[in-house]
N, C-alpha and C positions, 0 to 999 in steps of 0.2 A: 866647098868640099873639104877644105883644110879644117874647118871647125868640126865637121862630122868625124873626120879621121882622128882628130885630137881627142874629142870626147869619147869615142869608142875605145881607142887605145888606152887612154888614161883610166877609164872606168874598169877596163879589163885588168890592167896591171894592179890597181889599188885593191880590187876584190881578190885577185889571185894571190897576192902576198898577205892580205889580211886574214883570209879564211884559215890557214894553218895556225896562226896565232890565236884566233878565236877558238878553234878546236882544242888547243892546248889549255887555254884559260878555262873553257867550259869543263874540261876533264878535271882540272885542279880544283875548281869550285863546285864540281858535281852538279852542273846545270844541264840536266839530261831530259829527254822526252822518255818517260817511263812507258813500256809496253803494257797494254791491257787487252781485254777481250774484243774491243772494237777496232783497235789499231792493227795494222798489217805487219809491222816490224816486231821482231822478237827480242832485240837487244836494245840497250840504252844508247841513244844517239844524241849528241849535242844539238841544241835547237836555235842557236844564235847566229845562223848564217845570214839572216836579214841584216845584221849589223854591217857585215862586209858589203852586201848589196847596196845598202843605203849610203855607206861611205863612198863607194865608187860612183854611184849615180849622182849624188848631190854635188860632190867636188867636180866631177867631169862636166855636169850641166852648167854650173856657175863659171867654170873655166871656158867652156865651149861657146856659150851664147855671148855674142859681142855686146859690150857695155852700151846701154841706152837703146837697144833695139827692141826691148820688150818690157813694158811697164808692168805686165802681169806676172813676170817671173818671180818677183819677191813674194807674191801671194801663193804661187804654186809651191815655193820653198817652205813658206809658213805652214801650209796645209800638210805637206810631206813631213815636216818636223812634228806636228801634232800626231800624225799617224805613227811616226817612228817611236815616240815615247809611249803611245798607247800600246803598240805591239810589244815593245820591250818590257813594259810592266806586266803584260799578260804572259809573255814567255817566261819571266822570272818568278812572278808572284801569283799569277792567275787572276784575271778580272771577270766579273760577272758579265753576262750578256747585256744587261741594261747599261752598265758603265761603258762598255765598248761601243754600244749604240750611240750614247751621248757624245762620246769622243768623235765618232764618225760624223755625227750631225754637225759638230763644230767645224771639222775639216771641210765638209761639204758646204757649210755656210760661208766659209772664207772664200772658197772657189767661186761660188755663185755671186756673192755680194761684191767682192773686191776683184776677183780674177776674171769675171765676165764669162764663166763657164756655165752656160745654160742653153736649153733647147727652146727656141721660140717658133720653130716651123717644123711641121711633120712631113712636109714634102709630098703630100698626097696620100699618106697612109690612112686608109679608111675614109678617103675623101677630105681629110683635114689638112689645111696648110698653116696659116698663121694662127697661133693660139694666144689667149689672154695672158697677161703678165702673171697673175696668181697661179694659173694652171701651168705656166712655164716653170715657175719656181718649184711647185710641187712635183712635176714630172722630172725636173733636173735633180732634185733631192733624192727621189726614188731611184733614178738611174745611177747616180754616183754611189749611193749606199749599196745597191744590189751588185754593181760591178766590183766595188771594193771587197765585198764579202765573197764574190764568186771565186776569186783566186784563192782566198782563204779556205773555202770549202772543198775546192778541187785538189788541194794540196794533201793528198792522202797516199800517194805512191811515189817512189823514188823518181825524181826527174820530171814529173808530170807538170806541176805548176810552172816550173822554170822553163820547160820546153815550150809549153803553150804561150807563156809570156814572151819568150824569145821570138816566136812566130808572129805574135800580134804586134810587137814593137818594131820588128823589121818591116812588116807590111805598112804600118802607119808611117814609120820614118821614111820609107821610100817615097810614099805619096807626098808627104810634106816637103821633102827635099825637092821633088820634081816641080811642085807649084811655088817654090821659093819661100816657104814658111820655115825659116831657119830655126826659130826658137823651139818649135815642136819637133822638128827633125832632130835637133841636138838632144832634146829630152828623150826621144824614142831610142836613138842609137846609143846614148849613154847608158840607158837601162839595159839595152840588148847586150852591150859589152860586159856589164856587170853580171848578167844572167849566164852568158856563155862561159864566163870564168867560174861562176858558182856551180854550174852543171858538171864541171870537171870533178868536183868533190861530192856532188849530190846524185849523179846518175848511178843506178843500181850496180853494186851495193853502196848505199849512201854512207858517207863519213860524217855528214852534217845535214841538218834540215834548215830551211829558211825561217821556219817559225812564223808566228803572226807578224813579227816585225817586217819580214820580207814579203809575205803574201798580201798583207794589207797595203803596203807601199806599191806593190805590183798592180793591185786592183785600182788604187787611187790614180796612179799615173795613166793607166789604160782608160779610166773614166774620163780624164781630161782629154786624152787623145781622140777617143771615139766621138765625144760631143763636138770637139773642134772639127773633126773629120766630117761629121754630118752637116755642120753649119757651112763649112767651106766647099766641100764637094758638091753640095746641093745647089750652089749658086752658079750663075753663068759668068761671073767676073774672074774666075780662076783659069789658069792655062789648061787644066784638065778637069772640066766639070763631069760629074757622074750622075746619071739618072738613078733613081731608087737608092739614094745615099743612105737613108736609115737602114734599109735592108742589107746593104753591103756592110755597113758598120756592125750590124747585128751578126752577120756571117763571120766577120773577122774574130769576134769573141764567142762564136757559136757554142763550143763545147763547155767552157766554164759558165757562160751566162745562161744557156738553155738548161743545163743540168741544175743550176742553182734555182731558177724559177720553177722547174719541175718539182724539185725536192721541197722547196718552200710551200708550194701548192699542196703536195701530199701531206705535209706535216700540219698545215692549217686545216685541211679537210679531216684530219685525224684528231683535231682539237688539241694540238700540241704547239709549243713555241716553234716558230720557223728556224730557230737557232739550236733546237734540241738535237743531240747527236743520234745517228743511226747508221745503218749500212745500206742505204738506198741510192748512193751515188753511182754513176756509170762505171767508175773505176772499181767499185766493190763488185758490181755485176761481172765485169771482165775477169777479176781475180777469182771469183767463184767458178768461172768457166775453166779455170786452170791456167790462165795467162800469167806469165811472169811480170815483174815490175817493168822490165824493159819493153816487153811486147805490149803491155797495157798502154804505156806512154806512147809508143810509136803508133798504135792503133788510134788513139785519141787525136794525136797531132795529124795523122794522115786523114782522118775524118774531117778535121777542121779545115785542112787545105782543100778538100773536096767541096765543102760548103762555100768557101771563099770563091772557088772557081765557078760554082753554080751561080752564085749571086752576080758575079761579074758578067758571066755569059748571058744571063737572063735579065739584066738590068733594064733593057728597053721595054719590058713587059709592064713596068710600073711598080711602085713601092708595095702596094697591097698584094698584088699577085706574086711578086718575088718573095715577100715575107711569108705568104701562105704556103708556097712551095717549100721553102726552107723548113717551116714548122712541120708540115706533113712528112717530109723526109726525115727530120729529126725524131719525130714520134715513131716512125716506122723503124728507124735504126734502133731506138731504145726498145721497141716492142720485140724485135727479132732477138736482141741480146737477152732480154728478160725471159722470152720463151725458151731459149737455149739453156739459160741458167736454171729455170724451173725443171726442164727435162733432165738436166744433169743431176739435180737434186733427187728427182724421182728415181733415177737409175741407181744412185748411191744408196737410197733407202731400200730398194729392192735387193741390193747386194749385201746390205748389212746383216740380215739373218744368216746368209751363207758364210760370211766371215766369222760370225759368232759360233756357228756350227763347227766350222773347221778348227777354230780356236779351242772349243770345248773338246773336240775329238783329240787334238794334240795333247791337251791337259790329261784326259783320261788315259791315253796311250802312255804318257810319261809316268803317270801314277802306277799303272799296271806293270810297267817295266821295272819299277823300283820296289815292288812288293816282294818280300822274301817268302820263298816257298819252303815249308818244313820237309 
């Protein structure tokens, strides 16, 4: 327990005191996120918050994990450093999608080859249990890259990615602490400490964004945690085995992961790059409904908590059934939000001619009032 408290407190303090310095440096060097037609913020905001998150997380993790207890920790740190430099370069200079993808492949390769982070058992999903080595590597690569990008893509509203990341790391950290997996518990709570500190400056109205440096790190760490969760929770050798472990792991990451898979699918069907920008994410839909940044964030976090509760409550039904229920519920949720959004747009279009008529009437009235009469 002391290690958990140490890592959480240390990461919180490092990030808390680092962020104001980063904000000032970013302002002096003019390192801002410029607003455009796709982005929801209207002012220039510093984007290097991920630097503070990384500093707090990596120092607290290395200090909190007892020496010699985890041979994989050095490889986790190596992968995190790769992602850190990848994100920093993208935040400062802008990287192409292909170069970012190659960097993510390198980080994922380190985790799989040296860190032992891979999925080798589907625990009954679609009737599949043990899977071949090659299929395991391919599935693990896909999982790590998608989850890494999921937090990057969901980071479009003040406080959203950080709040979802805080929720996921707290859930994973609590489970790992309960079953005695200290390394993963420390990693989870160290990141949670950094995130709660960062959210003080990022919750609407945001003073700083985490940028790719923070969101990619957040995704990478969560990919490690969820794969280890599936592997450990799905076995009978732990103190708290959980049936339907893959479905529960999926539910913990439900909002960022499902939204990313949905958007990737839509873009591919539209014959576009899955990394091409648009406004089809769930947070864009909620903003179009008139939700504020704060309300959008709270809605997404609340929905994610509901999905976690559903998966835990229904876990005895089996992995395939639980996963199916989660997906049906998620599609229904997106469908309702999309319907309300389209309805709101239609109402606004109907009102537009009235507004133009009123505006024209006011202009005509003003002109007639200013005409001089002989």
